N, C-alpha and C positions, 0 to 999 in steps of 0.2 A: 416215314421221312425223318431225319434226324431233326430233333427238334435245336431249336438256337440256344445259346446263352446268354445272359443277361447284356443289355447293350449297354453301353456307356457312352454316356451324353457330357458336356461341357458345359458347365454351371452357369446360369443366362443371370446376369445382372442388371437389375434394374437400379436406374439412377444407386449404382456405387461406384465411391472413388474406387480404380484397381490398381493407382498407382502410390508408393509411398507417399506419406508427405512429413515434412519434419521443422523442427527451426531450432534455433542452436542457441545456447545461454554462457557467456561468458562471466566472470567473475574478476571485475578489472584489477592487475596488480599494484600493490604500491600505495595507495591510500594511506596516506599518514594521520595521527590521529588530528580530528580538526580542532583548530582554536578559532574562536571569537574575530572576525574579519576578514579568514582566511578567505583565498580566491578558491572556491569549490569547482567553479568552472575551469580553471588553468591548472586545478589538480586534477580534473578528470579528465583533460586533453593532454597533459601530461602521463597519465597512467594510459591511454590510448595506442599514444607513440611505443610506451615501453610493453604494449601487447603487441606492439605492430598492426595494430585496426585501425581501417580508413573509416571513418560515419559514411553509412548511406542513407538514402531516402528509404523513409519505412523503418528503419531501426528504433529502440524502445531501449531507454535506459533507463533502468529502475534505481532510484536514491532514496537509501534508508531516512525517515524523519531526522534522525539522533543525530546524523553529519550535519545537513540542513541548521537544525534547532544552533548547534554548536556554532557553526558559521555567521548564524544573524545573531549570536550573542544573549541566547533566552535562556544563560543560567539562571537560580536563584539563588542567594547565600539565605540559608536559614535563620540565620542570627537573627537576619533584618527585618523576619515575618514575626508580628503581633497577632495572634489569633484571635477570633472574635468570639463573644457568646456559642455560635449557634457552631463551631470550629471546635471547640471546646468539647460542646455537647455531644456532637458525629463523633466525636476524638475516643471518647468515653465510650460509646455504644462498641464500636469499631476497632477499638482497639489501638487506635494510629498518633503516630504524633500529631497531636495540633497543629503544629506549624505547616506539615504537608497538607492536612485534612483546609487546611487554610485557602492554599495555594490552591487544592482542587477545587472548591467552592467558587473560588475567583474565575477557576476557568473553565466552569460549568454553567449550562443554564438550568439546572435541577438534578434531583437527585434519582435515581431510577431501582436500585434496592442498593439495603444496607446489611451488613452482620460480621460477626466479631473476624476481623479480618479483611474486611469484604470493603469497598465502598466502588459500587457502580453509577455515573452518573451521565446524564446527555452532558457531551461538550461540547462547546461554546459554538463545535464547526458544525454539530449538527448528528453527531455519530453517536452512539452508544460505548464508551467504554470502562475500565476497568482504571480508577482515579484522572480521569480525563485526561492520561497520557504524561501525567507526572509521572518523573524516575529517574531514580538513580545509578539504575546498573548502566556501564560503562561509561558511567560519567566521573571523568577524572578530578583529583583536590582533596579536595575531604569530607567526612559524613556528612558536613555540613553542606554542602552544593546538592541540586537537583537540577534539573533541566526541564523546561517543560516546549509541547509542538511548538512546531512554526507559528507565527501569528495570522499567514494564509498560506498553508500549503500549496493552492492554485495558482495564487499570486508568482510564487518562490517556484513555480514547476515553468511556469511561463516565460519569467526571468534566463532560468539557464536554457529554456530550448530557444529563447532570441539570441543568446549569445552563443551559442551552437551553434544556431544558422549562418549568422557574422561572422563568425569565424570558419567554417568549415563548409559552407554550401547544404548540407543535409539537411533535410525535413526530418526532423524524428520527431517522437512521442515522449513525453516524461511523463513516470510516474515517483510520487512520494509515495514512500510506502513506510507501516507501520504494522506492531504485530496487535494482534487483537485476540483475545478469547470470544469464545460464541456461548450463547446461555443453556443449549442443551446439547452442545456434545464437548467433550476433553479435548483440550491441546491449543494452543495459540497457532493463528495463521495467519498470513501475510495481508495484507488489504490496502487501497490506497486511498491515501487520504487528501493529494493532489494529484491533478490530473493536467496533462497540456498535449496540442498536439495527436489530440488520439482519442474515439471517444470513450466514454466512462459507461456509458451503457452500450448494447446492443438491442437492439428490439427487432428479433425474429419473425414478432404476429403478421400471420398474413402470407407467411413460407411455406414451402410443401415440404412433408416429412417423406420417408423413403417411399411410401404406398398414396403421397399424391394428397394427402388431407394438410387442411391449413394452420396451421398453429394459431391459438387463439391467446394463450397466456405466453408464449417465452418471450422472455427479457433476458439476455446473459451480461453478469458482471462481470465484463469483460476485463476493466482496468482491475477489479480485487485478484480476478485468474490472474492476471500476468502479474500483479504481484505476488502473489503464493508460490508462482511460480520461479521467480524470482528470491524469494526467502528462503528456496532449499537451499541457494549456494551461498546466500549472504549469512545465513544462522543467526543466532541471537543472544552468541556467547562471547568467547575472545577468537571468533573468526579471521576478524579484520578484514570483510566484504564489504563495504556496504555500497558498491556502486558494480550493477549486473545488467551487461545489454543482452537482447535478445533482438537476432536477428533470424527476418524469415517469417514472422507473423501477419497473416492476414487481415486486415479491418480497413474499415472504408475513411475517407478524408474526413473527418467529423473531428470537432476540436469542440470535445467535452470537459465537463467540469467534476471534483470528486463531489459536487453538492446533487449533481445527477444523482449519487447510487444513496442519497437518504430516503428512507422511506417515509411521506407524511407522514403527519399525526393521526390524518382521518382513516389512512391506511392502514396503519399497526396495532394489528386488533391484540398484541402483548400488553399496550401499557395502560 
């Protein structure tokens, strides 16, 4: 009897998605240099018209904190800043402008790390970042002009979302993004410092993995992942793309806050 050759069999999929899944990201065109008092929502609406895009329920707009700060007038003239004793001492240790160090201290709850050229603090908003977000990059004017982060990025996100809902009828998510370094990895990534109309965290605990085992510790920093994806288009230099639209994301109808992303001190092993 002739032996049979190998028998081919179709692969068996267990809980595997066999259909392609995707989302789109579009940097809105024509956003100008933002000045204090500019109507940021109207500028976004104008950009959507230029791009021939109609907002839809479930869309997410990622807006860089820089243009939110500019519209809210968060500029400081360094010539008006009088550094205190602590700022002078830290400036000598870190070799930084004592006026900038003074602003960093005003924007911080405490100091995390310091070294020549480096001052890492706990921002008043609760996250750890370099120089509390006090920044001179992409700030036009003079060497004496610096920009602070928005006073309340969550409130800024809610206000933008409410205006867009009122104007377009679309229920969208809003992320106010910033660029942060990480203590054990090189390079900056986009993170969410303001959130509205979408979850900041997705708690996956209790859901099954591919083999039916329940997840026990998986909590996804969803808004940070959205901010990082948008940051690939927004950039950090002279790109001029501060608003990015993401479409096709699948998230539950939860209204989160960027504060949800801050690890409580009692759970932070590195403090």
